[in-house]
N, C-alpha and C positions, 0 to 999 in steps of 0.2 A: 609568503607574506601578502596579505590582502591589501589592496589599494586603499588609501585614505579617502574620506568623504569629499575632500577638496578636489581629488582627482575625478570624482564622479559628478561634478557640477559643470554645467555648460554656462555660456554667457548670459542666459536668461534665468539663471539660478534655479533651473529645474533639474531634479535628480534623474540621472540616467544610469542604468545598470549596465556595466560592461563586464564581460566574463570571457575568459579565454576559450571556453567551450562554445559549441554551436548554439546551445539552448541557454537562454538567460534564466537565472535563478534569483528569486527574492530572498534576501537574508536580513535578519535583524541587525541593527547597529549597536555597537558598544559605546560606552561613555567616552572613550578616547577617540572616537570617530572612525575606528576600523570596523570592518564588517566581521560579524561573528561567524562561527562555523555554520555551514549550510544546514538548513532544516532537513530532517530525515526524509529521504527520498524513497518512495514506494512505487514500483512499476505499476502502471495502469494499462490493463489490457495488453500486456506484453511489452509495453513501451517503457522507456526510461524516464518518462515524465514524472516529476516529483509532486507530492501532495503537500498542501499547507492546511493545518488544523486550526480552527477557531473554536474556542469554548465561550459561548455567549449565554450567560445566565444558567449555566449547567447543561446546556444543550450543545452538542458537538456538531460542527459543520466542517466539511472538507471540500477543498477545491484544488485545482492544479495551479502551479505557479504561472503557467502560460495564461490562465484566465486573469490572474491578478495584474499581469503586465499590460492588459488591454487598457486600463484606466490610469496608467502611471503618470500621464501628463496632467491629470486633474489635481491641482495643488490643494484645493479645498477638501477633496475627498480623503477622509482619514485613512482608509485602507491603501491608498496609493502614496502615502507620505511616510517613508521609512523612519524619519526623525521622530514622528509621533508614535509609530507602531512599536518602537523599542520599549516604550513605557509599559506596554501590555504583554510583553513576551515572557513566558515562563520557561526558563532554560531547563529546569528539571523535567517538566512534562513535554517539552518541545512543542508548545502550542501558545497561541495568543488568547488571553483571557479578558473578556469584557463583561462587566457586571451590568448588562443591559437587557432589554426585552428581546428574547429570541424570535418572537413572531415578526417583529419589524425587520430584524436582521436577515430573515429569510428573503424578504423583499429586497433588502440592500444587496445581498449576495447575488440575487437574480439580476439586479440592475448592473452589477459588475460583469456578469456573464453576457447579458444581451444588450445592455445599453438602454433598456427601457424600465422605468420605475413604475411598478404596479403595487398598490397598497391593499391590505386586507380591509374589507368594507365594514367589519365589525368593530374596528378599533376607534377609540375616541380621537377627535381631531387634535386636541391638545397633546395627547401622548405621542401621536405621530409627529407633530411639530417638534417636540422635544427630541425625539429620536433622530429626525432628519437634521436638526441643528447639531447634534453630537457627531453624527457621521459626516458632517460637512456637505450635506446636500441642501438644495433650495426647493421651494414650492414649485418653481418653474420646471423642475426636473420631473414632476409627476405627469404621467400620461393623461391625455384628455378623458379617457374612459374612467379613470379613477378620480379625476379632479372634481367632478360634480359632487361626489359623496364627501370628499374631504372638505370642500368649500361649504357644503351644507352644515357639516359639523361646526366649522369655525364661525359661520354666520349665526348659528343657533347659540353658540357660547357667548358671542358678543351681545346678542339680543337679551340673553338671560342676565348678563352682567348689568346691562343698561336698565332692565326692569327692576333689578335689586336696588340700583341707585335712585330710581325714580319712584319706587314704591312709597317710601315714607315722605320724601321731600315734596312731591307734587300734590299728593292728595290726602293720604291717610292722616298725617299729623300736621297738615297745613304749614308746610315749609320746614318741618323738622326743627322748629325754633325752640329748642329746649332751654329752660331757665338755667342760669349759672349754678354751679355746685353750691348747695346750701351752706351758709356760714352763720346766718342769723335766723331768728325765729320767723321773721317776715319772709326770708328767702326759702326756708324750709316749708312754710305754708304755701308759697307759690309753687314749689316743686311738687308738693302733695296734691294741690289742686290741679296742676297740669297733668299729672299722672292719672288722676281720677277721670279727667275729661277726655284723655286721649288713649289711654292704655287699659283696656278691659281686663287684661291679665295681671294688672298690678296688685289688685286686692279684691276682696269680696265686694266692698263698697263700689269700686270701679266697675265691676261686672254688673252689679245691680243697676248702676246709673246707665250703663250702656244699653241694657234692656229697656229701661225707662225712657231713654232718649229715642230709641227705636220706636217704642209705642207712641210717643208724642208725635213723631214724624208721620207715622201711619194714621193717627187720629186727625192730624192736620190735613192730610191728603184726602181722607174720607170726608171731612167737612167741606173741603173745596169742591169735591165732586157732588156730594149730596145736596148742596145748596142750590144746584141747578135742576133738581128733580122735584116733580110736583108733590111727592109724598112728604118732602121736607120743606114745603113752602106754605105760606099763609097768604090769603088775598086781602088787600086793603079795601075798605068800603068805598063805594062809588062816590067820586067827587071829593074825597078826603086826601089831604097831603100825606104821602108816605115819606116822612122825613127821617133821615138817619141820625141817630144820636150816638152811635158808637162807630169805631173804625170798621169798615167793611160794607157800609151802606151808603148809597148816594141819594140825597134828598131830591124829590121831584113831586110835582103836582100833576095828577092824571085825572082827567074827566072823560066821559064818553065822547064829548065833542072836541077834545084836545089831546091828541096823541103825539108821541114822539115823531119828529120829522127826520131825525138823523139815525136813530137806532131804536130797536124795540127791546133792548136789554138795559138793565141797570146793574149796579155792582152788587156783590155778595149774593148772587143768584137771583136777584130781582128781575122780573120779566113782565112786560106789558102784554096782557092777553088781548084777544080780538075785541072783547067788550070794553076795553079801556081800563080795566082794573089792574092794579099793580100787584104782582105776585112776589112776595118777599120771603127770604130765608127764615126758617124757624128761629125764634130767639135762642133756643138751646145751641144751635150751630154758631150763633154769634158769640155766645159765652165760650164755646170750645175754641173758637178762633182767638179770642182775647187771651185765654189761658195758654194756648200754644205760642202765641206771639210773645207773651211774657217769658216763657221758658227759652225760646230761641234768642231773645234779646239778652237775657241773663247769661246764657251760655256764651254768646258771642263776646260780651263785655268781659267775662271771666277769662276766656282764652286770650283776649287782647291784653288784659292786665298781666297775665302770667307769661306772655311771650317775651323772650329775650330781645328779639329784634321786632318791634311792633310794625315797622314799615314793611318788612318782609312778610309778616303775617297778613297784613292788610291786602297785599297784592297777590297772595297765594290764591290758587284756583278755588279751593273749598271755601275760603273766607269770602271771596267775591260772590260766590253762589249763595252763601248764607245771607250776605247783605242784600242781595237782590231779592231774596225771599221774604225779608222782613220790612224793607223800605216801603213797599206799596201801601201797607196798612197805615203807616205813619203819615205818608203823603196824603192819603185819602182823609185822614182825620183833620189834617191842616186845611185841606181844601174845603171840607164840609164846614169847618168852623169859620172860614173866611167867606163862603158863599152859601148862605142859607136858602136862597131862591135859585134853584138850578134850572128852572123852566126855560130861561133865556140863554143858557150856557150849554149849547149842544156840543161845542168843542171840548168842554171840560168833561162832559159825560163820556165822549169817545176816549178821552185821555184816561178816564177811570177804567174803562174796559181794558185798555192796554196794561194798566197797573195790575188789574186783577189777573190778567194772563200771566204776569210775572210771578204770581204765587205758585205757579207750577214748578218753579225752580226748587221748591222745597223737596221735590222728589230726589234731587241730587244729594240731599243730606244723608240718604241711605248709603251713599258710597262709602262713608266712614265705617258703617256697620255691616255692610254686605260686601265682602271682598270680590265676589263675582261681578258686581256692577262696575267696580273700579277696573277690573281686568278687561271687561268688555270695552270700556271707554279707552283704556290704554291700547287695546288691540286695534281699535279704529284709528287711533293716533299713530301707532307704529306702522300700520299698513296703509299709510297715506298714499304711497306710490301706487299700490295695487288698486285702491279706490279711485284714484285719479285716472288710472289707465282704464278702469271700467267705465267711468263717466265719459271719457273721450270716445270709447267704443260706442256707448249709447248715443252720444251726440252725433257721431258720424252716421250711425244707423238711422237715427231719427230724421236727420236732414235728408238722407238718401231715400228712405222709404216714404216719407211724407211727400216728397217731390214726385216720386213715381205714382203714388196713389192719386195725387191731384190730377195727373194727366190721363190716367186710364180708367177712372171710375166716375160716378155720378157727380157732376159739378154742384148739384143742389145740396149734397151731403158734405162733400169736401170743397168748400167754397174758396179756400185759399191754402197755400202751403203752410202758413203758420197755424191754421185751424187743424191741419193734418198732423202737427207735432203731437197733439194730445193723443190722437189715435195711434201713432207710431210708438209712443212711450208706453201706453197701457198694453199694447200688443206685444212689444219686445219684453216687457216685464211679466208677461203671461197673466196679467190681471183681466183685461178684456171686459170693460164695463158694458159694452153693447150699445152705447148711445150713438156711436158712429160705426157703421159696418159696410163693407164693400157689397155692392149689388151686382156687379158684372163678373163674368167668368175670369177675365184678366185681373180684375181687382181682387178676387178671392185667391188667385195664385200669388199675387203680391202679398196679401195678408198672411198666407201660409209661410212664405219665405221669411217674412218679417218675424213671425213667431219663432221659427226654427233658429234664426240668427240671434234672437234675444236669448233663447235657451243656451246657445253656445257661449255667448258673451258672459252670461251670469255663471255658467258652469266653469269657465276658465278662471274666474276670480274668487268666487265664494269659497272653494275648498282651501285656498291659501289663507283666508281669514279664519276659517274654522280650525285649521292646523295651528295657526299662531295662537288662537285663544286657548286651545287645549294645552299647548306647550307652556304658555304663561301661567295658566291656572295650576297645572301640576307643579310647576316650579315654585309658585307662591305657597302652595300647600306644603311643599318640602321645606321651604324657609321657615314657615310658621311652626311646623313640627320641630325643626332643628332648634329654633329659638326656645321653644318650651323645654326641650331636653337639656339645652345648655343652661337655662334658668334653674331647672331642677338639680342639675349637676353642680351648679355654683352654690346653691343652698346646702347641698349635701357636703360639699367641701368646707364650707364655712363652719359647719358644726364640729368637724374634726380637724380643724386647721393645724392646731398645735401637734396633734398626734401624727398627722401626715407629714409635716415638716421634719419631725424627728425621725420618722421612718425613712423618709427620702434621704436625709443626710447620712443615716447609718448604712443604708444599702448602697448609697453612692460611694462610700469610702471602701467597702469591702467587696463590691460586686465584680465578678469576672465571668466570662463565658465558660460554659462547661468544657469546650474543646481546649481552652487555655489550660484548665486544670488537668485535663487528660495529658496534655503535652508535658506538664511539669511532672506528673506521676511517671510518665514514660522515661523522661530523662533521669529521674531519681532511681528508677529500677536499673537503668543502664550503668549508673555510677556504682551501685551496690555490687553489680556483677564484676 
């Protein structure tokens, strides 16, 4: 008569195996709490030590009972808990069967033998996490040599999940503020308008509008840059006021004897030449700017009208950038209307220069149309720690090397340590403008060390940014392709919905596995005999 399970428990509720023989043997437990008959014992190398067989996912593993008893005091470890093991014991085959991954179990069994958990480097971190949870092990049990690879998997998975959450809300769809489900004609119109403005894959019209919007952005950027080039400018006659009548020009009076005292630039590409004449942007560029401004304004107002939560839309990143790109033109128009004589308002002219600079924000409108730009911005945002660390290294190097070069080189060139900051930065970033160069032998040594340290600092941080960008880019490409396939699959299912439902119901009622049918046939044949 085998002892009951109560007899095998100590005061700490830990299972202890007692046997009358000298060697302890691990046996499965029956439902009534008694120990079942011992597992088949097979001599190993001439000894009487018994083997225990595990069938994991169709792959057979064998180990000795002596090995199993090494971890018997680990309550969380599944293989050392007889109460849990009994559920997986196959009495007929005399083995424990687990429908789990055999590759991970190989590491689990080795952990049981040696007490060290080493994991295969080719397995996904999520799969390893699930297997460790099933077998009752923790991440802390992983050896340091395998921890780095496992942690890299898990951190990558977390980063990819985060990029999926942030892809639509932060940038692409301006807050992911979808209109409510359409119930009226007005709501259906809002939904249709929103889809056309934000989802190029929604329809052919949406795709055409996406290309049109991209062309308008490129045209606007071209106008902004071309207005500063002499090929796209016209000169005002000497002594005649160059007064702006449209948004984008700043009125001013220029004569050979009266030039700007604060700045030699005007808005919309206007520039004062040495002769005192005003160079203004070509009227065609002004017309292009007005056209682009009208398109940007209409799109912003339509997106605002169709958004479900207008406040969330207004404070979204893309909406703020859009607003900063169109506001300067309207502010200039108001200022021009309020101040027709700009000759005495140099502060306003400088303010106009700042507003004109804000038109460069139009480049960020490409983020919605070019996924690579959004991924680049997201990479910089997600890699803030690495960028901050690189800036700290550069700051330390700049302060150190600018101080050293100040004391060892020509004081006429490096007149102070702050003046040496510029030289240290351009040297560490391997730019080297050449406006400040060491002239002494010791100074050249310091310059060489500065350049080498700069290469090392950049080399330590840039690869991390590149790897993050490639990972995010590939994942976004996968998501986009998956969404396309799901959309196509949904359309295909909608066409044959009734037929598929009927087929599913009919097959669900009569479906059975082939091996079930084979068992029935075998039993029928036995009865006939």
